C-alpha positions as CSV (number, residue, x, y, z in Angstrom):
1,M,47.5,97.1,-11.5
2,R,48.4,96.4,-7.9
3,W,44.7,96.1,-7.1
4,Y,44.3,93.5,-9.8
5,G,47.3,91.5,-8.5
6,S,45.6,91.0,-5.2
7,H,41.9,90.9,-6.2
8,A,41.8,89.1,-9.5
9,R,39.7,86.0,-9.7
10,D,41.4,82.7,-10.6
11,L,39.7,82.0,-13.9
12,P,41.1,79.2,-16.0
13,W,41.4,81.2,-19.3
14,R,43.6,83.7,-17.5
15,R,46.2,81.2,-16.4
16,A,49.6,80.9,-18.0
17,T,48.7,77.4,-19.2
18,A,45.6,78.6,-21.2
19,S,46.2,78.1,-24.9
20,P,45.1,80.7,-27.5
21,W,42.3,78.3,-28.4
22,A,41.2,78.2,-24.8
23,V,41.1,82.0,-24.7
24,L,39.1,82.2,-27.9
25,V,36.6,79.6,-26.5
26,S,36.2,81.6,-23.3
27,E,35.7,84.9,-25.1
28,V,33.0,83.5,-27.3
29,M,31.2,81.8,-24.3
30,L,31.5,84.9,-22.2
31,Q,29.5,87.1,-24.7
32,Q,26.3,88.1,-22.8
33,T,26.8,85.1,-20.4
34,P,27.9,85.3,-16.7
35,V,31.2,83.7,-15.7
36,A,29.4,81.3,-13.3
37,R,27.5,79.8,-16.2
38,V,30.5,79.7,-18.5
39,L,32.9,77.9,-16.2
40,P,31.5,74.4,-16.4
41,A,30.7,74.7,-20.1
42,Y,34.2,75.9,-20.8
43,E,35.8,73.1,-18.9
44,A,33.6,70.5,-20.6
45,W,34.1,72.0,-24.1
46,L,37.9,71.9,-23.8
47,A,38.0,68.5,-22.3
48,R,36.2,67.3,-25.4
49,W,37.8,69.5,-28.0
50,P,41.2,70.7,-26.7
51,T,42.3,72.0,-30.1
52,P,40.7,73.6,-33.1
53,P,41.3,70.5,-35.3
54,A,39.5,68.3,-32.7
55,L,36.4,70.5,-33.0
56,A,36.7,70.9,-36.7
57,A,36.5,67.1,-37.1
58,A,33.2,66.9,-35.2
59,A,29.8,67.4,-36.7
60,P,28.0,70.8,-36.1
61,A,25.3,69.0,-34.3
62,D,27.8,67.8,-31.7
63,A,28.9,71.4,-31.1
64,V,25.2,72.5,-30.6
65,R,24.6,69.6,-28.2
66,Q,27.7,70.3,-26.2
67,W,26.7,74.0,-26.0
68,G,23.7,72.8,-24.1
69,R,21.7,75.5,-22.3
70,L,24.4,78.2,-22.3
71,G,22.3,80.4,-24.5
72,Y,22.7,82.1,-27.9
73,P,23.6,78.7,-29.6
74,R,24.7,80.2,-32.8
75,R,27.9,80.8,-31.0
76,A,28.5,77.0,-31.1
77,L,28.2,77.0,-34.9
78,R,30.5,80.0,-35.2
79,L,33.1,78.3,-33.0
80,H,32.8,75.2,-35.1
81,A,33.2,77.3,-38.3
82,A,36.2,79.1,-36.8
83,A,37.8,75.8,-35.9
84,Q,37.5,74.7,-39.5
85,V,39.1,77.8,-40.8
86,I,41.9,77.6,-38.2
87,S,42.5,74.0,-39.2
88,E,42.4,74.6,-42.9
89,R,44.3,78.0,-43.2
90,H,46.4,78.3,-40.0
91,G,47.8,74.8,-39.4
92,G,45.4,74.2,-36.5
93,E,46.8,77.1,-34.5
94,V,44.8,80.2,-33.6
95,P,46.3,83.1,-35.5
96,S,48.0,85.9,-33.6
97,S,47.4,88.8,-35.9
98,L,44.4,91.1,-35.5
99,D,43.5,90.9,-39.1
100,A,43.6,87.1,-39.2
101,L,41.5,86.9,-36.1
102,L,38.9,89.3,-37.6
103,A,38.7,87.0,-40.6
104,L,37.5,84.1,-38.5
105,P,33.8,83.3,-38.6
106,G,31.9,84.9,-35.8
107,V,34.9,86.9,-34.5
108,G,34.2,90.7,-34.3
109,S,36.4,93.6,-33.2
110,Y,36.0,93.0,-29.5
111,T,36.8,89.2,-29.6
112,A,39.7,89.7,-32.0
113,A,41.2,92.4,-29.7
114,A,40.6,90.3,-26.6
115,V,42.3,87.2,-28.0
116,A,45.2,89.2,-29.5
117,S,45.7,90.9,-26.1
118,F,45.1,88.1,-23.6
119,A,46.5,85.1,-25.6
120,F,49.4,86.9,-27.4
121,G,50.2,89.8,-25.1
122,Q,49.5,92.5,-27.8
123,R,48.5,96.1,-27.3
124,H,44.9,96.7,-28.4
125,P,42.0,98.5,-26.7
126,V,39.6,95.8,-25.4
127,L,36.2,97.3,-24.9
128,D,33.7,95.0,-23.3
129,T,30.7,96.2,-21.2
130,N,32.7,96.4,-18.0
131,V,35.6,98.3,-19.5
132,R,33.3,100.8,-21.3
133,R,31.5,101.5,-18.0
134,V,34.7,102.0,-16.1
135,L,36.1,104.4,-18.7
136,A,32.8,106.3,-19.0
137,R,32.7,107.0,-15.2
138,M,36.4,107.5,-14.6
139,A,37.4,109.5,-17.7
140,T,34.2,111.2,-18.9
141,G,32.1,111.6,-15.8
142,Q,29.2,109.7,-17.3
143,Q,27.4,106.9,-15.4
144,W,26.8,104.9,-18.5
145,P,28.6,104.6,-21.8
146,A,26.8,105.3,-25.1
147,R,24.8,102.4,-26.5
148,S,27.3,101.8,-29.2
149,T,31.1,102.1,-29.2
150,S,32.3,105.3,-30.9
151,A,35.6,106.1,-32.5
152,A,36.3,108.6,-29.7
153,E,35.7,105.9,-27.1
154,I,38.2,103.6,-28.9
155,A,40.7,106.4,-29.1
156,L,40.3,107.2,-25.4
157,A,40.9,103.5,-24.5
158,R,43.9,103.3,-26.7
159,S,45.4,106.5,-25.2
160,L,45.2,105.0,-21.7
161,L,46.9,101.8,-22.6
162,P,50.5,101.4,-21.2
163,A,53.1,101.5,-23.9
164,R,54.5,98.0,-23.4
165,P,52.3,95.5,-25.1
166,E,52.5,92.8,-22.3
167,V,51.6,95.5,-19.7
168,A,48.8,96.9,-21.8
169,A,47.3,93.4,-22.0
170,R,47.4,93.0,-18.2
171,W,46.0,96.6,-17.8
172,S,43.0,95.7,-20.0
173,V,42.1,92.7,-18.1
174,A,42.6,94.6,-14.8
175,V,40.1,97.3,-15.9
176,M,37.7,94.5,-17.0
177,E,38.0,93.0,-13.6
178,L,37.5,96.3,-11.9
179,G,34.2,96.7,-13.8
180,A,33.1,93.2,-12.9
181,L,33.8,93.4,-9.2
182,V,33.8,97.0,-8.1
183,C,32.5,99.5,-10.7
184,T,29.4,97.4,-11.3
185,A,26.3,98.5,-13.1
186,A,23.8,98.2,-10.2
187,R,25.8,98.8,-7.1
188,P,29.3,100.4,-7.6
189,Q,31.5,100.1,-4.6
190,C,33.2,103.5,-4.9
191,A,34.7,103.2,-1.4
192,A,36.7,100.1,-2.4
193,C,37.7,101.4,-5.8
194,P,41.5,101.9,-6.3
195,V,40.9,104.8,-8.8
196,A,38.1,106.6,-6.9
197,G,40.3,109.6,-6.2
198,G,40.5,110.4,-9.9
199,C,37.1,109.2,-11.0
200,A,35.3,112.1,-12.8
201,W,31.9,110.6,-12.2
202,R,32.5,110.3,-8.4
203,L,34.1,113.8,-8.1
204,A,31.0,115.2,-9.9
205,G,28.7,113.7,-7.2
206,S,27.8,110.5,-9.1
207,P,25.0,112.1,-11.2
208,P,22.5,109.7,-12.7
209,G,22.8,109.3,-16.4
210,A,20.7,108.2,-19.3
211,G,21.5,105.5,-21.8
212,R,21.3,102.2,-19.8
213,R,19.0,99.8,-21.4
214,G,16.7,97.6,-19.4
215,S,16.8,93.9,-19.6
216,Q,14.9,92.3,-22.4
217,P,11.9,90.2,-21.6
218,Y,12.2,86.5,-22.3
219,Q,8.9,84.9,-21.2
220,G,6.7,84.2,-24.2
221,T,9.1,85.6,-26.7
222,D,10.4,84.1,-29.9
223,R,13.7,83.5,-28.1
224,Q,12.0,81.3,-25.5
225,C,10.1,79.4,-28.2
226,R,13.3,78.9,-30.2
227,G,15.0,77.6,-27.0
228,R,12.1,75.2,-26.3
229,L,12.3,73.7,-29.9
230,L,16.1,73.6,-29.9
231,A,16.1,71.7,-26.6
232,I,13.9,69.0,-28.1
233,L,16.2,68.7,-31.1
234,R,19.3,68.7,-28.9
235,D,18.0,65.9,-26.7
236,S,17.0,63.7,-29.6
237,D,19.3,61.1,-31.3
238,G,17.2,61.1,-34.5
239,P,14.7,63.1,-36.4
240,V,12.0,64.8,-34.3
241,P,8.5,64.4,-35.7
242,P,6.6,67.7,-36.2
243,A,4.0,66.6,-33.7
244,R,6.6,66.7,-30.9
245,L,7.5,70.3,-31.8
246,D,3.8,71.1,-32.1
247,A,3.3,70.0,-28.5
248,A,6.2,72.1,-27.2
249,W,4.6,75.5,-27.9
250,P,0.9,76.4,-28.1
251,D,1.1,79.4,-30.5
252,A,1.3,77.8,-34.0
253,A,2.4,81.0,-35.8
254,Q,5.1,81.8,-33.3
255,R,6.2,78.2,-33.4
256,S,6.5,78.2,-37.2
257,R,8.4,81.5,-37.1
258,A,10.8,80.2,-34.5
259,L,11.4,76.9,-36.4
260,A,12.0,78.9,-39.6
261,S,14.6,81.0,-37.8
262,L,16.4,78.0,-36.4
263,I,16.6,76.6,-39.9
264,T,17.8,79.9,-41.3
265,D,20.4,80.1,-38.6
266,G,21.7,76.6,-39.4
267,L,20.7,75.3,-36.0
268,A,18.1,72.9,-37.4
269,E,17.3,71.3,-40.7
270,P,14.5,69.2,-42.3
271,H,15.4,65.5,-42.4
272,P,14.9,63.7,-45.7
273,D,12.8,61.0,-44.0
274,G,10.6,63.6,-42.3
275,G,10.9,65.6,-39.1
276,Y,13.7,67.9,-38.1
277,T,17.3,67.4,-36.7
278,L,20.3,69.4,-35.6
279,P,22.5,70.4,-38.5
280,A,24.5,67.6,-40.2
281,H,26.8,70.1,-42.0
282,Q,28.2,73.5,-41.3
283,P,25.9,76.2,-42.9
284,A,27.3,79.0,-44.9
285,L,28.6,81.8,-42.6
286,A,26.1,84.3,-44.0
287,A,23.3,82.0,-42.8
288,T,24.6,81.9,-39.3
289,Q,24.6,85.7,-38.8
290,P,21.4,87.1,-40.3
291,A,20.3,90.6,-39.8
292,T,16.7,89.4,-39.7
293,Q,14.9,86.1,-39.5
294,P,13.2,85.4,-42.8
295,A,10.0,83.5,-43.2
296,L,9.9,79.9,-44.4
297,T,10.6,79.4,-48.1
298,A,10.1,76.7,-50.6
299,T,13.4,75.1,-49.4
300,Q,12.3,75.3,-45.8
301,P,8.9,73.6,-45.7
302,A,6.5,74.3,-42.9
303,P,5.8,71.3,-40.8
304,P,2.2,70.0,-40.5
305,G,0.2,72.3,-38.2
306,H,2.6,75.2,-38.6
307,Q,1.5,78.3,-40.6
308,P,4.5,80.2,-42.2
309,A,4.8,83.8,-41.2
310,L,4.5,86.3,-43.9
311,A,7.5,88.2,-42.5
312,A,9.6,87.6,-39.5
313,P,10.8,90.3,-37.2
314,A,14.4,91.2,-36.5
315,Q,16.0,89.2,-33.7
316,P,18.4,91.3,-31.6
317,T,19.6,88.1,-29.9
318,A,19.3,84.4,-30.6
319,Q,18.3,81.6,-28.3
């Protein structure tokens, strides 16, 4: 805790003036996205929509455009949907209870725990990638945590939390910062670590471990194709003719599959006058979080020059 007091970065969502809405926005943006990329997007988002009702009153297309090139754009739709629920069911204020947070569209166990802890000073285990890595090394002597969070890992994190809720919240963000700045994935700075003397992994000689996943390729993937098509839709003020999308990506089958997945995810829709646009209305939540990307259906016509895929592969991440 003393280390955090003197080494913590001055991030806007950690300041006392940050609203619960600001904390929620930051947590959604920070999912799989570096802080340096999030900072300008976060400031611009809150300057435009400082409250949930302000975002709820906007069109989903505005949220997708404002998201820009931050990546994983379904998060923009989920924030928009969450803002609508907050406005309709919670008087425009982000709820403080863990259960109410978990009921918001797009909010999972980590985000709910983070918002409850950091915005409302509650006592919950907050297990992001950095925290999981620190606890794996410090408490279990493993270089990497398991690929998925286990009940034992959650129980360990809860057992380490200070008893006072407000101290527990600060402890959680301190461990998170330790993982981001010192106990990093690639080059841990053990000599500068304030808990190195009790770190089980270091005391064991820092043995290499299994379980760390390599980075996923991007070049030539469906994710890249989706991003290319979405960028065209985002930069257009009206319907985009199919020919413009055809020119954006050479592989017709992959282009068709990517466009189908954008429509399924609610990030694009056919325009009644022809062509494709960003969404005019918020899609159903189930459509924004698919387990797989289905092929085009009768209600999702293939544009000229595109051949519908017979089946689309699962997408571990969206772009």
